[in-house]
A tleap script that builds the chain and sets N, CA, C and O, in Angstrom:
source leaprc.protein.ff14SB
mol = sequence {
  NMET ALA GLY ALA PHE SER ALA GLU ASP GLN
  HIE HIE PHE VAL SER ASN LYS ARG PHE CYS
  ALA LEU MET GLU TRP ALA ILE GLU VAL ALA
  SER GLU ILE ASN GLU ALA GLN ALA ALA ASP
  PHE VAL ALA LYS MET GLN GLN GLY TYR ASP
  GLU LEU TYR ALA ILE CYS THR ASP ILE ASP
  LEU ASP LYS GLU LEU ASP LYS LYS GLU GLN
  VAL PHE TRP SER LYS ALA PHE GLN ILE VAL
  GLY HIE ARG LEU PHE ASN ARG THR LEU GLY
  SER THR GLU SER ASP ASP TRP ARG PRO SER
  ALA ILE ALA ASP ALA PHE THR ILE SER ARG
  MET LEU GLN LYS LEU SER GLY GLU TYR LEU
  VAL TYR THR LYS GLN ASN CPHE
}
set mol.1.N position { 118.273 86.491 113.580 }
set mol.1.CA position { 117.526 87.241 112.181 }
set mol.1.C position { 116.598 87.572 112.364 }
set mol.1.O position { 115.913 87.170 113.304 }
set mol.2.N position { 116.018 88.973 110.990 }
set mol.2.CA position { 115.101 89.797 111.461 }
set mol.2.C position { 114.361 89.771 109.837 }
set mol.2.O position { 114.976 89.520 108.801 }
set mol.3.N position { 113.136 90.047 109.927 }
set mol.3.CA position { 112.576 90.542 108.932 }
set mol.3.C position { 111.850 91.588 108.231 }
set mol.3.O position { 110.697 91.718 108.642 }
set mol.4.N position { 112.170 92.321 107.352 }
set mol.4.CA position { 111.677 93.733 107.362 }
set mol.4.C position { 110.640 93.933 106.259 }
set mol.4.O position { 110.746 93.581 105.084 }
set mol.5.N position { 109.555 94.598 106.882 }
set mol.5.CA position { 108.666 95.699 105.691 }
set mol.5.C position { 109.313 96.285 106.310 }
set mol.5.O position { 109.842 96.335 107.421 }
set mol.6.N position { 109.119 97.232 104.532 }
set mol.6.CA position { 109.642 98.206 104.117 }
set mol.6.C position { 107.909 99.354 103.117 }
set mol.6.O position { 107.181 99.131 102.150 }
set mol.7.N position { 108.045 100.464 104.126 }
set mol.7.CA position { 107.703 101.356 102.553 }
set mol.7.C position { 108.138 102.603 102.456 }
set mol.7.O position { 107.492 103.484 103.023 }
set mol.8.N position { 109.214 102.904 101.784 }
set mol.8.CA position { 109.519 104.435 101.824 }
set mol.8.C position { 110.559 104.741 103.117 }
set mol.8.O position { 111.749 104.438 103.026 }
set mol.9.N position { 110.036 105.331 104.252 }
set mol.9.CA position { 110.799 106.255 105.611 }
set mol.9.C position { 110.674 104.896 106.026 }
set mol.9.O position { 111.753 104.314 105.912 }
set mol.10.N position { 109.770 104.186 106.459 }
set mol.10.CA position { 109.189 103.541 107.110 }
set mol.10.C position { 109.201 101.968 106.975 }
set mol.10.O position { 108.533 101.294 106.191 }
set mol.11.N position { 110.228 101.481 108.036 }
set mol.11.CA position { 110.687 99.482 108.655 }
set mol.11.C position { 110.214 99.582 110.089 }
set mol.11.O position { 110.388 100.395 110.997 }
set mol.12.N position { 109.381 98.159 109.914 }
set mol.12.CA position { 108.326 97.356 110.640 }
set mol.12.C position { 109.361 95.676 110.336 }
set mol.12.O position { 109.117 94.652 109.698 }
set mol.13.N position { 110.592 96.166 111.218 }
set mol.13.CA position { 111.152 94.726 111.926 }
set mol.13.C position { 110.159 93.066 112.766 }
set mol.13.O position { 109.550 93.031 113.835 }
set mol.14.N position { 110.371 91.975 111.775 }
set mol.14.CA position { 109.708 91.236 112.973 }
set mol.14.C position { 110.684 89.822 112.483 }
set mol.14.O position { 111.177 89.768 111.356 }
set mol.15.N position { 110.849 88.819 113.418 }
set mol.15.CA position { 111.443 87.766 113.573 }
set mol.15.C position { 111.153 86.677 111.711 }
set mol.15.O position { 110.281 86.458 110.871 }
set mol.16.N position { 112.243 86.431 111.951 }
set mol.16.CA position { 112.309 85.547 110.176 }
set mol.16.C position { 110.993 84.719 110.471 }
set mol.16.O position { 110.516 84.495 109.358 }
set mol.17.N position { 109.953 84.002 111.704 }
set mol.17.CA position { 109.672 83.438 112.022 }
set mol.17.C position { 108.184 84.086 111.854 }
set mol.17.O position { 107.228 83.419 111.460 }
set mol.18.N position { 108.124 85.136 112.117 }
set mol.18.CA position { 107.289 85.838 111.725 }
set mol.18.C position { 106.671 86.960 110.870 }
set mol.18.O position { 105.671 87.661 110.710 }
set mol.19.N position { 107.913 86.679 110.422 }
set mol.19.CA position { 107.651 87.388 108.934 }
set mol.19.C position { 106.749 86.007 107.552 }
set mol.19.O position { 105.907 86.025 106.655 }
set mol.20.N position { 107.521 85.187 108.134 }
set mol.20.CA position { 106.491 83.875 107.368 }
set mol.20.C position { 105.248 83.448 107.957 }
set mol.20.O position { 104.208 83.638 107.326 }
set mol.21.N position { 105.233 83.090 108.690 }
set mol.21.CA position { 103.802 83.188 109.317 }
set mol.21.C position { 102.883 84.068 108.536 }
set mol.21.O position { 101.995 83.698 107.768 }
set mol.22.N position { 103.405 85.917 109.007 }
set mol.22.CA position { 102.925 87.268 108.354 }
set mol.22.C position { 102.080 86.464 107.077 }
set mol.22.O position { 100.924 86.189 106.758 }
set mol.23.N position { 103.665 86.267 106.520 }
set mol.23.CA position { 102.945 86.270 104.878 }
set mol.23.C position { 101.888 84.868 104.545 }
set mol.23.O position { 101.038 85.037 103.670 }
set mol.24.N position { 101.931 83.988 104.999 }
set mol.24.CA position { 102.095 82.992 104.663 }
set mol.24.C position { 99.766 82.684 105.424 }
set mol.24.O position { 98.941 81.781 105.280 }
set mol.25.N position { 99.772 84.289 106.259 }
set mol.25.CA position { 98.643 84.053 107.053 }
set mol.25.C position { 97.459 84.619 106.052 }
set mol.25.O position { 96.322 84.169 105.914 }
set mol.26.N position { 98.469 86.454 104.986 }
set mol.26.CA position { 97.976 87.119 104.471 }
set mol.26.C position { 97.479 86.984 103.048 }
set mol.26.O position { 96.740 87.705 102.378 }
set mol.27.N position { 98.210 85.654 102.739 }
set mol.27.CA position { 98.541 84.718 101.392 }
set mol.27.C position { 97.197 83.715 101.687 }
set mol.27.O position { 96.733 82.964 100.829 }
set mol.28.N position { 96.838 83.807 102.621 }
set mol.28.CA position { 95.806 82.353 102.911 }
set mol.28.C position { 94.095 82.481 103.609 }
set mol.28.O position { 93.104 81.751 103.589 }
set mol.29.N position { 94.430 83.842 104.202 }
set mol.29.CA position { 93.457 85.493 103.550 }
set mol.29.C position { 93.048 86.188 102.301 }
set mol.29.O position { 91.964 86.522 101.821 }
set mol.30.N position { 94.062 86.270 102.007 }
set mol.30.CA position { 93.970 86.797 100.613 }
set mol.30.C position { 93.246 86.006 99.609 }
set mol.30.O position { 92.383 86.427 98.839 }
set mol.31.N position { 93.694 84.827 99.706 }
set mol.31.CA position { 93.165 83.762 98.711 }
set mol.31.C position { 91.089 83.884 98.948 }
set mol.31.O position { 90.168 83.567 98.195 }
set mol.32.N position { 91.115 84.402 100.145 }
set mol.32.CA position { 89.826 83.925 100.170 }
set mol.32.C position { 88.658 85.646 99.445 }
set mol.32.O position { 87.483 85.835 99.128 }
set mol.33.N position { 89.568 86.234 99.494 }
set mol.33.CA position { 88.849 87.613 98.678 }
set mol.33.C position { 88.521 88.079 97.613 }
set mol.33.O position { 89.237 88.581 96.747 }
set mol.34.N position { 87.068 87.883 97.643 }
set mol.34.CA position { 86.651 87.732 96.020 }
set mol.34.C position { 86.541 89.666 95.989 }
set mol.34.O position { 85.690 90.410 96.476 }
set mol.35.N position { 87.731 89.955 95.239 }
set mol.35.CA position { 87.972 91.226 94.217 }
set mol.35.C position { 88.173 90.748 92.837 }
set mol.35.O position { 88.370 89.574 92.521 }
set mol.36.N position { 88.106 91.734 92.064 }
set mol.36.CA position { 88.196 91.130 90.230 }
set mol.36.C position { 89.549 90.438 90.454 }
set mol.36.O position { 89.599 89.210 90.526 }
set mol.37.N position { 91.089 91.513 90.611 }
set mol.37.CA position { 92.414 90.795 90.845 }
set mol.37.C position { 92.477 90.250 91.955 }
set mol.37.O position { 93.614 90.275 92.427 }
set mol.38.N position { 91.816 89.828 92.491 }
set mol.38.CA position { 92.947 89.271 93.349 }
set mol.38.C position { 93.183 87.826 93.495 }
set mol.38.O position { 93.432 87.465 94.645 }
set mol.39.N position { 93.158 86.928 92.590 }
set mol.39.CA position { 93.718 85.870 92.459 }
set mol.39.C position { 94.687 85.721 91.262 }
set mol.39.O position { 95.187 84.625 91.007 }
set mol.40.N position { 95.018 87.111 90.342 }
set mol.40.CA position { 96.313 87.596 89.911 }
set mol.40.C position { 97.310 87.939 91.083 }
set mol.40.O position { 98.473 87.542 91.018 }
set mol.41.N position { 96.800 88.767 92.286 }
set mol.41.CA position { 98.066 89.392 93.288 }
set mol.41.C position { 98.192 88.584 94.899 }
set mol.41.O position { 98.843 88.796 95.922 }
set mol.42.N position { 97.076 87.460 94.407 }
set mol.42.CA position { 97.512 86.379 95.379 }
set mol.42.C position { 99.149 85.139 94.768 }
set mol.42.O position { 100.129 84.668 95.347 }
set mol.43.N position { 98.471 85.078 93.020 }
set mol.43.CA position { 99.445 84.519 92.781 }
set mol.43.C position { 101.372 84.510 92.938 }
set mol.43.O position { 102.407 83.855 93.065 }
set mol.44.N position { 100.756 85.745 92.805 }
set mol.44.CA position { 102.052 87.198 92.171 }
set mol.44.C position { 102.472 86.411 93.762 }
set mol.44.O position { 103.058 85.328 93.784 }
set mol.45.N position { 101.964 87.340 95.352 }
set mol.45.CA position { 102.782 87.261 95.510 }
set mol.45.C position { 103.011 85.553 96.746 }
set mol.45.O position { 103.953 85.485 97.535 }
set mol.46.N position { 102.173 84.655 96.636 }
set mol.46.CA position { 103.128 83.927 96.241 }
set mol.46.C position { 103.955 82.624 95.119 }
set mol.46.O position { 104.582 81.565 95.167 }
set mol.47.N position { 103.551 83.360 94.432 }
set mol.47.CA position { 105.614 83.252 94.338 }
set mol.47.C position { 106.846 83.422 94.548 }
set mol.47.O position { 107.729 82.568 94.456 }
set mol.48.N position { 106.995 84.978 94.955 }
set mol.48.CA position { 107.372 86.101 95.485 }
set mol.48.C position { 107.987 85.163 96.655 }
set mol.48.O position { 109.138 84.730 96.620 }
set mol.49.N position { 107.056 84.909 97.700 }
set mol.49.CA position { 107.301 84.522 98.703 }
set mol.49.C position { 107.718 83.048 98.504 }
set mol.49.O position { 107.750 82.371 99.531 }
set mol.50.N position { 108.006 82.518 97.475 }
set mol.50.CA position { 107.791 80.417 97.519 }
set mol.50.C position { 109.915 80.799 96.827 }
set mol.50.O position { 110.865 80.100 97.176 }
set mol.51.N position { 110.004 81.900 95.975 }
set mol.51.CA position { 111.046 81.920 95.633 }
set mol.51.C position { 111.867 83.227 95.968 }
set mol.51.O position { 113.050 83.089 95.658 }
set mol.52.N position { 111.480 84.806 96.670 }
set mol.52.CA position { 113.209 85.330 97.323 }
set mol.52.C position { 112.386 85.617 98.959 }
set mol.52.O position { 113.178 86.226 99.678 }
set mol.53.N position { 111.286 85.387 99.555 }
set mol.53.CA position { 111.101 86.148 100.449 }
set mol.53.C position { 110.705 84.667 101.531 }
set mol.53.O position { 110.287 84.902 102.665 }
set mol.54.N position { 110.793 83.919 101.295 }
set mol.54.CA position { 111.153 82.785 102.732 }
set mol.54.C position { 112.892 82.666 102.359 }
set mol.54.O position { 113.588 81.839 102.948 }
set mol.55.N position { 113.340 83.402 101.537 }
set mol.55.CA position { 114.897 83.238 101.924 }
set mol.55.C position { 115.616 84.195 102.614 }
set mol.55.O position { 116.374 83.871 103.528 }
set mol.56.N position { 115.460 85.319 102.276 }
set mol.56.CA position { 115.679 86.822 102.547 }
set mol.56.C position { 114.477 87.168 103.161 }
set mol.56.O position { 114.364 86.065 103.695 }
set mol.57.N position { 113.830 87.555 103.408 }
set mol.57.CA position { 112.781 87.946 104.655 }
set mol.57.C position { 112.900 88.884 104.664 }
set mol.57.O position { 113.319 89.326 105.734 }
set mol.58.N position { 112.611 90.022 103.405 }
set mol.58.CA position { 112.900 91.362 103.539 }
set mol.58.C position { 111.830 91.188 102.487 }
set mol.58.O position { 112.047 90.402 101.564 }
set mol.59.N position { 110.321 92.076 102.570 }
set mol.59.CA position { 109.953 92.893 101.120 }
set mol.59.C position { 109.961 94.401 101.515 }
set mol.59.O position { 110.036 94.985 102.596 }
set mol.60.N position { 109.845 94.845 100.089 }
set mol.60.CA position { 110.138 96.115 100.078 }
set mol.60.C position { 107.906 96.636 99.139 }
set mol.60.O position { 107.253 96.450 98.112 }
set mol.61.N position { 107.804 97.238 100.382 }
set mol.61.CA position { 106.085 97.344 99.739 }
set mol.61.C position { 105.532 98.052 98.744 }
set mol.61.O position { 104.689 97.799 97.883 }
set mol.62.N position { 106.252 99.107 99.069 }
set mol.62.CA position { 106.480 100.569 97.588 }
set mol.62.C position { 107.306 100.291 96.073 }
set mol.62.O position { 107.133 100.917 95.027 }
set mol.63.N position { 108.359 99.013 96.353 }
set mol.63.CA position { 108.643 98.883 94.728 }
set mol.63.C position { 107.976 97.324 94.730 }
set mol.63.O position { 107.212 97.094 93.792 }
set mol.64.N position { 108.151 96.486 95.484 }
set mol.64.CA position { 106.954 95.615 94.909 }
set mol.64.C position { 105.610 95.628 94.469 }
set mol.64.O position { 105.131 94.801 93.694 }
set mol.65.N position { 104.990 96.614 94.995 }
set mol.65.CA position { 103.615 96.227 94.594 }
set mol.65.C position { 103.413 98.018 94.974 }
set mol.65.O position { 103.748 98.820 95.847 }
set mol.66.N position { 102.533 97.977 93.508 }
set mol.66.CA position { 101.181 98.795 93.274 }
set mol.66.C position { 100.403 98.960 93.663 }
set mol.66.O position { 99.861 98.246 94.506 }
set mol.67.N position { 99.949 100.112 93.162 }
set mol.67.CA position { 99.014 100.944 93.763 }
set mol.67.C position { 97.634 99.878 93.774 }
set mol.67.O position { 97.402 99.588 94.948 }
set mol.68.N position { 96.946 99.409 93.115 }
set mol.68.CA position { 96.280 98.734 93.236 }
set mol.68.C position { 96.454 97.557 94.689 }
set mol.68.O position { 95.941 97.395 95.796 }
set mol.69.N position { 97.679 96.835 93.698 }
set mol.69.CA position { 97.977 95.610 95.364 }
set mol.69.C position { 98.139 96.115 96.737 }
set mol.69.O position { 97.657 95.482 97.676 }
set mol.70.N position { 98.721 97.103 96.899 }
set mol.70.CA position { 99.028 97.815 97.744 }
set mol.70.C position { 97.777 97.947 98.428 }
set mol.70.O position { 97.703 96.979 99.184 }
set mol.71.N position { 96.422 98.900 98.576 }
set mol.71.CA position { 95.828 98.696 98.645 }
set mol.71.C position { 94.502 96.859 99.269 }
set mol.71.O position { 93.819 96.596 100.259 }
set mol.72.N position { 94.787 96.256 98.161 }
set mol.72.CA position { 94.842 94.707 98.370 }
set mol.72.C position { 95.340 94.964 99.736 }
set mol.72.O position { 94.958 95.357 100.839 }
set mol.73.N position { 96.261 94.595 99.182 }
set mol.73.CA position { 97.474 93.412 100.503 }
set mol.73.C position { 97.068 94.737 101.415 }
set mol.73.O position { 98.007 94.721 102.210 }
set mol.74.N position { 96.562 95.443 101.650 }
set mol.74.CA position { 96.529 96.039 102.977 }
set mol.74.C position { 95.228 96.235 103.926 }
set mol.74.O position { 95.133 96.762 105.034 }
set mol.75.N position { 94.107 95.522 102.960 }
set mol.75.CA position { 92.829 94.750 103.761 }
set mol.75.C position { 93.612 93.551 103.921 }
set mol.75.O position { 93.384 93.203 105.080 }
set mol.76.N position { 94.403 92.731 103.403 }
set mol.76.CA position { 94.633 91.223 103.668 }
set mol.76.C position { 95.350 91.702 104.819 }
set mol.76.O position { 95.744 90.682 105.385 }
set mol.77.N position { 95.714 92.669 105.440 }
set mol.77.CA position { 96.209 92.246 106.681 }
set mol.77.C position { 95.443 92.550 108.251 }
set mol.77.O position { 95.300 92.103 109.389 }
set mol.78.N position { 95.170 93.421 107.533 }
set mol.78.CA position { 93.623 94.074 108.262 }
set mol.78.C position { 93.083 93.037 108.751 }
set mol.78.O position { 93.150 93.032 109.980 }
set mol.79.N position { 92.352 91.769 108.114 }
set mol.79.CA position { 91.657 91.088 108.101 }
set mol.79.C position { 92.325 89.834 109.006 }
set mol.79.O position { 91.651 89.200 109.818 }
set mol.80.N position { 94.040 89.515 108.694 }
set mol.80.CA position { 94.640 88.819 109.792 }
set mol.80.C position { 94.787 89.747 110.896 }
set mol.80.O position { 95.059 89.161 111.944 }
set mol.81.N position { 94.699 90.933 110.994 }
set mol.81.CA position { 94.909 91.126 112.636 }
set mol.81.C position { 93.447 91.015 112.905 }
set mol.81.O position { 93.146 90.307 113.867 }
set mol.82.N position { 92.356 91.653 112.152 }
set mol.82.CA position { 91.385 91.098 113.030 }
set mol.82.C position { 90.625 89.347 113.533 }
set mol.82.O position { 89.687 89.073 114.281 }
set mol.83.N position { 91.659 88.377 112.623 }
set mol.83.CA position { 90.901 86.898 112.876 }
set mol.83.C position { 92.170 86.539 113.571 }
set mol.83.O position { 92.144 85.399 114.037 }
set mol.84.N position { 93.201 87.160 113.754 }
set mol.84.CA position { 94.316 86.472 115.282 }
set mol.84.C position { 93.504 87.568 115.829 }
set mol.84.O position { 92.483 86.899 115.673 }
set mol.85.N position { 93.003 88.789 116.392 }
set mol.85.CA position { 92.200 88.663 117.807 }
set mol.85.C position { 91.361 87.619 117.147 }
set mol.85.O position { 92.115 86.701 116.824 }
set mol.86.N position { 90.091 87.352 116.797 }
set mol.86.CA position { 88.855 86.191 117.399 }
set mol.86.C position { 89.590 85.391 117.614 }
set mol.86.O position { 89.026 84.768 118.514 }
set mol.87.N position { 90.751 84.790 117.383 }
set mol.87.CA position { 91.301 83.042 117.531 }
set mol.87.C position { 90.483 82.474 116.214 }
set mol.87.O position { 89.936 81.379 116.340 }
set mol.88.N position { 90.407 82.971 115.320 }
set mol.88.CA position { 90.474 81.692 113.962 }
set mol.88.C position { 90.943 81.789 112.321 }
set mol.88.O position { 90.458 81.597 111.206 }
set mol.89.N position { 92.683 82.378 113.181 }
set mol.89.CA position { 94.221 82.250 112.634 }
set mol.89.C position { 94.514 81.835 113.951 }
set mol.89.O position { 93.986 81.986 115.053 }
set mol.90.N position { 95.682 81.172 113.431 }
set mol.90.CA position { 96.582 80.126 114.090 }
set mol.90.C position { 96.753 79.605 115.073 }
set mol.90.O position { 95.793 78.874 115.315 }
set mol.91.N position { 97.712 79.565 116.046 }
set mol.91.CA position { 97.895 78.442 116.820 }
set mol.91.C position { 97.086 78.692 117.675 }
set mol.91.O position { 96.962 79.879 117.974 }
set mol.92.N position { 95.920 77.284 118.652 }
set mol.92.CA position { 95.472 78.558 119.833 }
set mol.92.C position { 96.124 77.555 121.078 }
set mol.92.O position { 95.471 77.090 122.012 }
set mol.93.N position { 96.893 77.450 120.945 }
set mol.93.CA position { 97.675 75.853 122.017 }
set mol.93.C position { 97.997 77.068 122.962 }
set mol.93.O position { 97.560 76.839 124.090 }
set mol.94.N position { 98.632 78.302 122.858 }
set mol.94.CA position { 99.419 79.104 123.044 }
set mol.94.C position { 98.929 81.111 122.823 }
set mol.94.O position { 98.466 81.455 121.736 }
set mol.95.N position { 99.051 81.802 123.557 }
set mol.95.CA position { 98.076 83.169 122.714 }
set mol.95.C position { 99.534 83.839 123.463 }
set mol.95.O position { 99.433 84.992 123.882 }
set mol.96.N position { 100.571 83.283 123.591 }
set mol.96.CA position { 101.660 84.812 124.354 }
set mol.96.C position { 102.401 85.665 122.727 }
set mol.96.O position { 102.707 86.839 122.515 }
set mol.97.N position { 102.464 84.431 121.854 }
set mol.97.CA position { 102.262 85.177 120.554 }
set mol.97.C position { 101.590 86.342 120.142 }
set mol.97.O position { 102.229 87.286 119.677 }
set mol.98.N position { 100.139 86.381 120.286 }
set mol.98.CA position { 98.950 86.550 119.540 }
set mol.98.C position { 99.347 88.332 119.912 }
set mol.98.O position { 99.852 88.849 118.916 }
set mol.99.N position { 99.261 88.990 120.707 }
set mol.99.CA position { 99.289 90.598 120.575 }
set mol.99.C position { 100.136 90.899 119.828 }
set mol.99.O position { 99.751 91.756 119.032 }
set mol.100.N position { 101.513 90.480 119.654 }
set mol.100.CA position { 102.691 90.951 119.091 }
set mol.100.C position { 102.139 90.465 117.353 }
set mol.100.O position { 102.305 91.313 116.476 }
set mol.101.N position { 101.633 89.374 117.043 }
set mol.101.CA position { 101.267 89.749 116.024 }
set mol.101.C position { 100.064 90.402 115.702 }
set mol.101.O position { 100.200 91.401 114.995 }
set mol.102.N position { 99.189 90.169 115.960 }
set mol.102.CA position { 97.810 91.299 115.662 }
set mol.102.C position { 98.355 92.939 115.333 }
set mol.102.O position { 98.025 93.651 114.385 }
set mol.103.N position { 99.343 93.266 116.517 }
set mol.103.CA position { 100.370 94.571 116.373 }
set mol.103.C position { 100.861 94.330 114.874 }
set mol.103.O position { 101.298 95.369 114.379 }
set mol.104.N position { 100.885 93.661 114.360 }
set mol.104.CA position { 102.358 93.545 113.264 }
set mol.104.C position { 101.283 93.367 112.302 }
set mol.104.O position { 101.342 94.167 111.367 }
set mol.105.N position { 100.282 92.512 112.267 }
set mol.105.CA position { 99.822 92.953 111.052 }
set mol.105.C position { 98.311 94.409 110.942 }
set mol.105.O position { 97.733 94.596 109.871 }
set mol.106.N position { 98.160 94.752 111.479 }
set mol.106.CA position { 97.797 96.394 111.381 }
set mol.106.C position { 99.038 97.107 110.927 }
set mol.106.O position { 99.224 97.732 109.883 }
set mol.107.N position { 99.951 96.848 112.064 }
set mol.107.CA position { 100.812 98.375 111.980 }
set mol.107.C position { 101.434 97.386 109.549 }
set mol.107.O position { 101.626 98.336 108.791 }
set mol.108.N position { 101.543 96.579 109.122 }
set mol.108.CA position { 102.261 96.779 107.964 }
set mol.108.C position { 100.232 97.546 107.415 }
set mol.108.O position { 100.017 98.586 106.793 }
set mol.109.N position { 99.476 96.833 107.799 }
set mol.109.CA position { 98.296 97.193 107.230 }
set mol.109.C position { 97.705 99.020 106.488 }
set mol.109.O position { 97.141 99.631 105.581 }
set mol.110.N position { 98.728 99.106 108.342 }
set mol.110.CA position { 98.293 101.265 107.805 }
set mol.110.C position { 100.253 101.285 108.012 }
set mol.110.O position { 100.864 101.812 108.942 }
set mol.111.N position { 100.757 100.652 107.005 }
set mol.111.CA position { 101.919 101.121 106.386 }
set mol.111.C position { 101.529 101.232 104.930 }
set mol.111.O position { 101.759 102.229 104.245 }
set mol.112.N position { 100.715 99.766 104.361 }
set mol.112.CA position { 100.112 99.962 103.093 }
set mol.112.C position { 98.985 101.051 102.693 }
set mol.112.O position { 98.690 101.439 101.562 }
set mol.113.N position { 98.522 101.375 103.743 }
set mol.113.CA position { 97.287 102.213 103.428 }
set mol.113.C position { 98.271 103.752 103.439 }
set mol.113.O position { 97.991 104.157 102.310 }
set mol.114.N position { 98.786 104.324 103.757 }
set mol.114.CA position { 99.635 105.422 103.809 }
set mol.114.C position { 100.495 104.959 102.976 }
set mol.114.O position { 100.982 106.014 102.571 }
set mol.115.N position { 100.928 104.298 102.535 }
set mol.115.CA position { 101.724 104.249 100.744 }
set mol.115.C position { 100.918 104.256 99.415 }
set mol.115.O position { 101.341 104.517 98.288 }
set mol.116.N position { 99.152 103.770 99.957 }
set mol.116.CA position { 98.539 103.404 98.679 }
set mol.116.C position { 97.831 105.009 98.968 }
set mol.116.O position { 97.607 105.298 97.793 }
set mol.117.N position { 97.444 105.967 99.602 }
set mol.117.CA position { 97.031 106.978 99.726 }
set mol.117.C position { 95.412 106.404 100.257 }
set mol.117.O position { 94.470 107.193 100.326 }
set mol.118.N position { 95.284 105.068 100.573 }
set mol.118.CA position { 93.108 104.509 100.164 }
set mol.118.C position { 93.647 104.355 101.882 }
set mol.118.O position { 94.762 103.878 102.091 }
set mol.119.N position { 92.972 104.693 102.777 }
set mol.119.CA position { 92.652 104.217 104.060 }
set mol.119.C position { 91.385 103.097 104.448 }
set mol.119.O position { 90.568 103.223 103.535 }
set mol.120.N position { 90.995 102.281 105.213 }
set mol.120.CA position { 90.054 101.338 105.364 }
set mol.120.C position { 89.527 102.095 106.450 }
set mol.120.O position { 89.900 102.957 107.246 }
set mol.121.N position { 88.381 101.348 106.129 }
set mol.121.CA position { 87.460 101.964 107.217 }
set mol.121.C position { 86.436 100.798 107.968 }
set mol.121.O position { 85.239 100.612 107.751 }
set mol.122.N position { 87.252 100.157 108.832 }
set mol.122.CA position { 86.223 98.744 109.551 }
set mol.122.C position { 84.848 98.850 109.169 }
set mol.122.O position { 84.340 99.945 109.408 }
set mol.123.N position { 84.034 97.879 108.572 }
set mol.123.CA position { 83.137 97.541 109.445 }
set mol.123.C position { 83.028 95.668 109.616 }
set mol.123.O position { 83.904 94.809 109.514 }
set mol.124.N position { 81.654 95.574 109.891 }
set mol.124.CA position { 81.868 93.995 110.115 }
set mol.124.C position { 80.692 93.115 108.403 }
set mol.124.O position { 80.167 92.004 108.328 }
set mol.125.N position { 80.731 94.222 107.421 }
set mol.125.CA position { 80.756 93.449 106.103 }
set mol.125.C position { 82.033 93.471 105.522 }
set mol.125.O position { 82.428 92.472 104.920 }
set mol.126.N position { 82.528 94.182 105.592 }
set mol.126.CA position { 84.561 94.144 105.843 }
set mol.126.C position { 84.691 93.145 105.530 }
set mol.126.O position { 85.056 92.803 104.406 }
set mol.127.N position { 84.269 92.003 106.983 }
set mol.127.CA position { 85.665 91.030 107.563 }
set mol.127.C position { 84.155 89.789 107.774 }
set mol.127.O position { 84.345 88.657 108.219 }
savepdb mol mol.pdb
quit
């Protein structure tokens, strides 16, 4: 089975297990972001994940998220990618999965950036 992150004409397919891991990591990272509406965005995503995404493992990013949420979650997925790269997130028992998970996180972040029209610039202060 496969899960999908979709936005307009873009679709990024991952395994069900990877979909769940990416969503859990993004929610974990997002809960640490100190922004005005962060708690609301995290609560909404956690509720959606608990009720729907854990079952069907598909999320339509342009229909489920408004522009502010797209910008917020783009940042969260980008932080996930950086933390996976720095080995501060995820299992450290084996690194076989790590390169593809990093690519998945950055791909989802870029999909959200394209969708929202707001592109992130990496600086150490951001992460």
